[in-house]
C-alpha positions as CSV (number, residue, x, y, z in Angstrom):
1,X,44.7,108.1,84.3
2,X,47.8,106.7,85.1
3,X,51.0,108.3,83.7
4,X,53.5,106.1,82.3
5,X,57.1,106.9,83.6
6,X,59.5,108.3,80.9
7,X,61.7,105.0,81.1
8,X,58.6,103.0,79.4
9,X,59.2,102.4,75.9
10,X,56.6,103.7,73.6
11,X,57.6,103.8,70.2
12,X,55.6,106.3,67.6
13,X,53.6,103.7,66.2
14,X,52.6,101.6,69.9
15,X,49.3,103.1,71.6
16,X,48.7,102.4,75.0
17,X,45.4,101.3,76.4
18,X,43.2,102.8,79.0
19,X,44.8,101.2,82.3
20,X,42.7,99.0,84.1
21,X,43.4,96.7,87.7
22,X,44.3,93.6,88.0
23,X,45.3,91.8,91.3
24,X,46.5,94.7,92.9
25,X,48.4,96.0,89.8
26,X,47.7,99.1,87.8
27,X,47.9,97.8,84.3
28,X,48.6,99.9,80.9
29,X,49.0,97.2,77.5
30,X,50.6,99.1,74.6
31,X,49.5,98.0,71.3
32,X,51.1,98.5,67.6
33,X,48.5,98.9,64.9
34,X,49.1,96.4,62.0
35,X,46.9,96.2,58.9
36,X,44.0,93.5,60.3
37,X,44.2,93.8,63.8
38,X,46.1,95.6,67.0
39,X,48.9,93.6,68.2
40,X,49.9,93.3,71.9
41,X,53.8,94.4,71.9
42,X,53.9,95.4,75.5
43,X,52.4,95.9,79.0
44,X,53.7,98.3,82.1
45,X,52.0,97.4,85.6
46,X,52.8,98.6,88.8
47,X,51.3,97.6,91.9
48,X,48.0,99.8,92.8
49,X,48.2,99.6,97.1
50,X,52.0,99.4,97.9
51,X,53.4,96.8,100.3
52,X,56.4,97.8,102.9
53,X,59.4,96.7,102.4
54,X,60.6,93.3,104.2
55,X,63.5,94.9,105.6
56,X,62.9,98.0,107.3
57,X,65.0,100.5,105.6
58,X,65.0,99.6,102.3
59,X,62.7,102.8,101.2
60,X,65.1,105.3,102.9
61,X,68.3,103.4,101.2
62,X,66.6,103.2,97.9
63,X,65.6,106.6,97.8
64,X,69.1,107.8,98.7
65,X,70.7,105.4,95.5
66,X,67.6,105.8,93.4
67,X,68.9,109.1,91.7
68,X,71.3,106.6,90.1
69,X,68.1,105.5,88.7
70,X,66.4,108.3,87.4
71,X,64.3,107.6,84.1
72,X,67.0,104.3,84.0
73,X,65.5,100.8,82.3
74,X,67.0,98.1,85.1
75,X,67.2,95.2,82.9
76,X,67.8,92.1,85.9
77,X,68.4,92.0,89.4
78,X,72.3,92.5,88.7
79,X,71.8,96.4,88.5
80,X,74.4,98.4,90.7
81,X,71.4,99.7,93.3
82,X,70.2,96.4,93.4
83,X,73.3,94.7,94.3
84,X,74.1,97.6,96.6
85,X,71.2,97.4,98.6
86,X,71.4,93.6,98.7
87,X,74.7,93.4,100.1
88,X,73.9,96.3,103.0
89,X,70.8,93.9,104.0
90,X,72.3,90.4,102.8
91,X,69.6,89.2,101.3
92,X,69.7,88.1,97.5
93,X,69.3,90.6,94.8
94,X,66.1,88.6,93.7
95,X,64.6,89.2,96.8
96,X,65.6,92.9,96.9
97,X,63.6,93.3,92.9
98,X,60.5,91.7,93.9
99,X,60.5,93.8,97.2
100,X,60.7,97.0,95.3
101,X,58.2,95.9,92.7
102,X,55.8,94.6,95.8
103,X,56.4,97.9,97.3
104,X,55.3,100.3,94.2
105,X,59.1,101.6,94.2
106,X,59.4,99.7,90.9
107,X,57.3,98.9,87.8
108,X,57.5,96.2,85.1
109,X,57.5,96.4,81.6
110,X,56.6,93.2,79.7
111,X,57.5,92.9,76.2
112,X,55.7,89.7,74.1
113,X,56.7,88.0,71.2
114,X,54.5,88.4,68.2
115,X,51.7,85.8,69.4
116,X,51.4,88.5,72.4
117,X,51.0,86.1,74.9
118,X,54.4,85.0,75.1
119,X,56.6,86.5,77.3
120,X,59.9,87.7,75.5
121,X,61.7,89.9,78.2
122,X,61.1,92.2,81.4
123,X,62.8,95.1,82.4
124,X,62.2,97.6,85.4
125,X,62.3,100.6,86.6
126,X,61.0,103.9,89.2
127,X,57.6,104.6,89.2
128,X,56.5,108.1,88.7
129,X,55.3,108.2,92.5
130,X,58.6,107.2,94.2
131,X,60.5,109.5,91.5
132,X,58.8,112.4,93.6
133,X,60.3,111.4,96.1
134,X,63.5,110.8,94.9
135,X,63.4,114.4,93.1
136,X,62.1,116.1,96.5
137,X,65.1,114.5,98.2
138,X,67.6,115.9,95.6
139,X,66.3,119.3,96.3
140,X,66.3,118.7,99.8
141,X,69.9,117.4,99.7
142,X,70.8,120.7,96.9
143,X,69.6,123.0,99.1
144,X,71.8,121.6,102.4
145,X,74.1,122.0,100.0
146,X,73.5,125.8,99.0
147,X,73.4,126.3,102.9
148,X,76.7,124.2,103.1
149,X,78.3,126.4,100.5
150,X,77.3,129.8,101.7
151,X,79.0,128.5,105.1
152,X,81.9,127.5,103.8
153,X,82.2,130.8,101.8
154,X,81.9,132.9,104.9
155,X,84.6,131.1,106.3
156,X,86.6,131.7,103.6
157,X,86.1,135.3,103.3
158,X,87.0,135.9,106.7
159,X,90.1,133.9,106.7
160,X,91.1,135.8,103.8
161,X,91.1,139.0,106.2
162,X,93.7,137.4,108.3
163,X,98.1,137.2,108.0
164,X,99.8,134.0,108.3
165,X,103.3,133.2,109.5
166,X,103.7,131.1,106.9
167,X,103.4,132.2,102.9
168,X,102.2,128.6,101.7
169,X,98.5,129.3,103.4
170,X,97.8,132.0,100.5
171,X,97.9,128.4,98.4
172,X,95.4,127.0,100.2
173,X,93.1,130.0,100.3
174,X,93.7,130.4,96.8
175,X,92.5,126.6,96.2
176,X,89.6,127.1,98.7
177,X,88.1,130.5,96.8
178,X,88.4,128.7,93.3
179,X,86.8,125.4,94.5
180,X,83.8,127.2,96.0
181,X,83.2,129.6,93.3
182,X,82.8,126.1,91.2
183,X,80.6,124.4,93.6
184,X,78.5,127.4,93.0
185,X,77.8,127.1,89.4
186,X,78.8,123.8,88.4
187,X,77.1,120.3,89.7
188,X,79.9,118.4,89.6
189,X,83.5,119.2,90.6
190,X,86.7,117.4,90.8
191,X,89.4,118.4,93.5
192,X,92.4,116.4,93.9
193,X,91.0,112.6,94.8
194,X,87.7,114.0,95.9
195,X,84.5,114.8,93.9
196,X,82.0,117.1,95.2
197,X,78.0,116.6,93.8
198,X,75.4,118.6,94.9
199,X,73.4,115.6,95.0
200,X,75.4,114.5,97.5
201,X,74.7,115.0,101.3
202,X,76.9,117.4,103.1
203,X,79.4,115.1,105.0
204,X,80.8,113.4,102.0
205,X,84.5,112.8,101.7
206,X,84.7,115.9,99.5
207,X,82.8,118.0,102.2
208,X,85.3,116.7,104.8
209,X,88.8,118.0,103.0
210,X,87.2,121.2,102.3
211,X,86.0,121.6,106.0
212,X,89.5,120.6,106.5
213,X,91.3,123.1,105.2
214,X,89.2,125.8,106.4
215,X,90.0,124.5,109.9
216,X,93.7,124.3,109.3
217,X,93.5,128.0,108.1
218,X,91.9,129.0,111.4
219,X,94.5,126.7,113.3
220,X,97.5,128.8,111.6
221,X,95.9,131.8,112.3
222,X,95.4,131.4,116.1
223,X,97.8,129.4,117.1
224,X,100.9,129.0,114.6
225,X,101.5,125.6,116.2
226,X,98.8,123.0,116.3
227,X,98.1,119.1,117.2
228,X,96.0,117.0,114.8
229,X,93.6,116.9,117.4
230,X,92.8,121.0,117.6
231,X,91.8,120.3,113.8
232,X,88.5,118.9,114.1
233,X,87.1,121.3,116.8
234,X,87.4,124.5,114.9
235,X,84.3,123.6,113.0
236,X,82.5,121.3,115.6
237,X,83.4,122.3,119.3
238,X,81.0,119.0,120.2
239,X,82.1,115.8,121.9
240,X,83.9,114.1,119.8
241,X,85.0,117.2,117.2
242,X,88.6,116.7,117.7
243,X,88.0,113.2,115.8
244,X,86.3,114.7,113.2
245,X,89.1,113.7,110.6
246,X,91.0,110.8,112.0
247,X,89.3,108.2,109.3
248,X,90.8,110.8,106.4
249,X,94.3,112.0,108.2
250,X,96.8,110.6,105.6
251,X,94.4,111.5,102.7
252,X,94.0,115.1,104.4
253,X,97.5,115.6,105.3
254,X,98.4,114.6,101.7
255,X,95.7,117.0,100.5
256,X,97.7,119.9,101.9
257,X,100.9,119.0,101.3
258,X,100.0,118.5,97.9
259,X,98.7,122.2,97.3
260,X,101.7,123.8,99.8
261,X,104.1,121.5,98.6
262,X,105.6,121.9,101.8
263,X,105.6,119.4,104.9
264,X,102.8,119.7,107.3
265,X,105.2,120.3,109.6
266,X,106.2,123.3,108.2
267,X,102.1,125.0,108.3
268,X,102.8,124.2,112.1
269,X,101.0,120.7,113.0
270,X,103.1,119.2,115.1
271,X,102.7,115.7,116.9
272,X,102.1,113.6,113.9
273,X,105.1,111.1,114.4
274,X,105.9,112.2,111.1
275,X,109.8,112.2,110.6
276,X,111.7,110.7,107.8
277,X,115.8,110.9,106.5
278,X,117.4,111.7,103.8
279,X,120.8,109.6,103.3
280,X,123.9,111.1,101.9
281,X,127.6,110.9,101.4
282,X,129.6,113.6,99.1
283,X,130.5,117.2,99.4
284,X,127.2,119.5,100.4
285,X,127.3,122.3,102.7
286,X,124.5,124.5,104.1
287,X,123.5,126.7,106.8
288,X,121.0,126.6,109.6
289,X,120.3,130.0,110.9
290,X,123.6,131.1,111.4
291,X,125.8,127.6,112.1
292,X,127.6,126.3,109.0
293,X,127.4,122.7,108.3
294,X,128.8,120.1,105.8
295,X,129.2,116.6,105.0
296,X,131.6,114.5,103.3
297,X,132.6,111.6,101.5
298,X,134.0,110.5,104.6
299,X,131.2,108.5,106.0
300,X,126.9,108.0,105.3
301,X,125.3,110.8,107.1
302,X,121.3,111.3,107.8
303,X,118.8,114.7,107.6
304,X,115.8,114.5,108.6
305,X,112.9,116.4,106.6
306,X,112.8,118.7,109.8
307,X,116.5,119.7,109.0
308,X,115.7,119.4,105.3
309,X,113.2,121.9,105.6
310,X,115.0,124.4,107.9
311,X,117.9,124.6,105.0
312,X,117.5,127.9,103.4
313,X,121.3,128.3,101.8
314,X,122.9,125.4,100.2
315,X,126.1,124.6,97.7
316,X,128.1,121.8,96.7
317,X,131.5,121.2,95.1
318,X,130.6,117.8,94.0
319,X,131.3,117.0,90.2
320,X,128.1,114.9,89.8
321,X,125.2,114.1,91.5
322,X,122.9,110.2,91.9
323,X,119.9,110.1,93.5
324,X,119.2,106.3,94.6
325,X,116.0,104.8,96.1
326,X,117.9,102.1,98.4
327,X,120.4,102.6,100.8
328,X,122.5,99.4,99.6
329,X,124.0,101.5,96.2
330,X,124.8,104.4,98.9
331,X,126.3,102.2,101.1
332,X,128.4,100.3,98.9
333,X,129.5,103.1,96.8
334,X,130.6,104.9,100.0
335,X,132.6,101.2,101.9
336,X,134.4,101.0,98.3
337,X,135.7,104.9,98.4
338,X,134.1,105.5,95.1
339,X,132.1,108.3,95.9
340,X,135.2,110.4,97.5
341,X,137.3,109.0,93.8
342,X,134.6,110.4,91.6
343,X,133.7,113.6,94.0
344,X,130.3,112.4,93.7
345,X,127.4,113.4,96.1
346,X,125.2,110.5,96.6
347,X,121.8,111.1,98.0
348,X,119.2,108.1,99.2
349,X,115.4,108.5,100.0
350,X,115.3,105.0,101.0
351,X,112.5,104.2,99.0
352,X,109.8,106.9,100.8
353,X,110.2,110.1,98.1
354,X,108.1,112.5,100.3
355,X,107.7,116.3,100.1
356,X,110.3,117.0,102.3
357,X,112.6,115.4,99.8
358,X,111.2,116.8,96.8
359,X,111.3,120.5,98.5
360,X,115.1,120.0,99.3
361,X,115.4,118.2,96.1
362,X,114.4,121.9,94.1
363,X,116.6,123.8,96.6
364,X,119.4,121.8,95.7
365,X,118.7,121.8,92.0
366,X,119.0,125.4,91.9
367,X,123.0,125.4,92.6
368,X,123.9,122.0,90.3
369,X,122.2,123.6,87.3
370,X,125.2,122.9,85.1
371,X,126.4,119.2,87.1
372,X,125.6,115.9,85.6
373,X,122.6,114.0,87.5
374,X,121.8,111.0,87.5
375,X,118.6,109.0,88.9
376,X,118.9,105.0,89.8
377,X,115.4,103.7,90.9
378,X,114.1,100.3,90.8
379,X,112.3,99.1,87.8
380,X,108.9,98.7,89.4
381,X,106.2,101.0,89.1
382,X,107.0,102.7,92.7
383,X,110.2,103.0,90.8
384,X,108.6,104.4,87.5
385,X,106.8,107.1,89.8
386,X,110.3,108.0,91.7
387,X,111.6,109.1,88.1
388,X,109.4,111.0,86.9
389,X,108.9,112.9,90.0
390,X,112.9,113.7,90.2
391,X,112.8,114.2,86.4
392,X,110.2,117.2,86.9
393,X,113.2,118.7,89.1
394,X,115.9,118.0,87.3
395,X,115.1,118.1,83.7
396,X,118.5,117.4,82.2
397,X,119.0,114.0,84.2
398,X,120.2,110.4,83.1
399,X,118.5,107.3,84.5
400,X,120.3,104.0,85.2
401,X,119.0,100.8,84.1
402,X,120.0,97.5,82.8
403,X,120.8,96.4,78.8
404,X,122.4,93.7,77.4
405,X,123.2,92.5,80.9
406,X,125.5,95.9,81.5
407,X,124.7,98.6,84.0
408,X,123.9,101.4,81.2
409,X,122.8,105.0,81.7
410,X,119.7,106.5,79.5
411,X,119.6,109.9,78.4
412,X,115.4,110.5,78.8
413,X,113.1,108.7,80.9
414,X,111.1,107.1,77.7
415,X,114.1,105.5,77.0
416,X,114.8,104.2,80.2
417,X,110.5,103.2,80.9
418,X,110.8,101.3,77.9
419,X,113.9,99.5,78.5
420,X,112.2,95.9,79.1
421,X,115.4,94.6,80.7
422,X,114.9,96.7,83.9
423,X,111.4,95.8,84.2
424,X,110.6,95.0,87.6
425,X,114.0,94.7,88.5
426,X,115.5,96.2,91.9
427,X,119.0,98.2,91.8
428,X,120.3,95.4,94.4
429,X,120.4,92.8,91.7
430,X,122.3,95.1,89.4
431,X,124.4,96.9,91.7
432,X,127.7,96.4,90.0
433,X,131.0,97.9,90.9
434,X,133.6,100.9,90.8
435,X,134.5,99.5,87.4
436,X,131.4,100.0,86.2
437,X,130.2,103.1,88.1
438,X,133.1,104.9,86.2
439,X,131.8,103.8,82.9
440,X,128.3,104.7,83.7
441,X,128.8,107.7,85.8
442,X,130.5,110.4,83.8
C-alpha cells in the first residue's frame, strides 16, 4: 500500500482512502467527514511506472540538490531547486517540473473547492522512493566527510609535532585543530568566508580552504620558502596538482593573512608578485638588521611591504601623525612645507590598506602612545572600512571630515560616519591648505 510522503497535508479530521491506479498514476483521495457525507478535500498522485527524464543527467542533478527539498512543499515551478536545474539544462522551469513528475521524482497534491471537483490549487513534493535515494546519497556524502575529516585530522596531528621558523604558524595550527573538532561534532560550521556542511561532498570551497592550510604548513616545515605552485602537490601529487588552489588564489592568500595577521611573504610564500608601498614624509627612524634608517620632511619616501615586515624597532620625533588614503594629500602637505613646519609624520597607504600596512601601524602605535593621531580617508564605503580598521589600532584617534563647508575633525568614528555632508566625498575635493590644516591638526 502506498504510504503518503510526510510533506502531504492531511489534517486530523481528514481521511486518506485506499489507493487506486488510473492512467499510470497511483492516486490517494483524501476526504473530510461531514454530517451528511464524506467530502473530497484533496488527492495525492504519483507516476506508477517511471519514465526517464528527457534530459540525461537531470535525475543526478536533482538527487544532488534534493536535500534542499526534504519534506518541503514546492508551490510552483519557480522553486530555487527547479530554477537551478532549468538554468543548468537551459530549459523552462515548467518543463523541469513536468519531467520530474513524469519520472516519479515528484508527486502532486491537488486541493479542491467545496464541490470536490473544481481544483483550488496544486503543490508538489519529493516521492518516498526518491526520498530514499536522497537519504542514501546524503549518508554516502556524510561517510565521505567522515573519511575526509579523519585524513585531515591525521595530517594536523602530524604537523603539530613539527617545528616551524615562523611563530605565526601556531595560529594556523590552532585554527585547524578547533575547526576540525567542530566539524566532527556539528553538521554545519562557519569559517571565515566558508561554510562546512556534512551533506556537501568533499571538494567544496570549505574543504579546499582546509586542505590549503594543511598544504601550506607542510611547505613551511619542509622548505621554509616555497612557490605558489609547490603548495597543491603536497596533498595531490598527480598531474595538475600544482593548479589545485589556483581558482581560489586571492581568497586563500587572504585567509592565511587573516589568521596570522602577517603577509604571506613572511610565511615563506614567494613569487606572488605581491609588492605594494607605503608613502610617507616626516620624522621616522627604524632599524633593518644593524643598519639605521630614517626619513625626514624634506621629500616623500616609499617603503615596500617587504621592508615594513622587516622593521622591528622604530621611533618618531614627530608631534602629530596623519594617515591618509590618497597620495595627493601627502604630496600637497610636503610640497607646501607644511609637514616640516608642523613637525608632522604623514603616512599614505594609497587606497590599499593591506596586512603589511596594518602590521607596521601596530608596531608604530606602540611608540606614539601619547601623540595626536588623525585619520583622513574618503567618505565612501571603502573609506569607512579603512577608518574602522585604523581605529582598531589607534584607539584615541580623530577623524577628518567636512562640515558646514569647513574641514573639521571628529572625536569619534560614529560622529564622523554620521556626518552626511562628507558622505561619498573624496579627500581631494576638500583638501584645503596650510591655513585650514593648522586649525584642524592640533
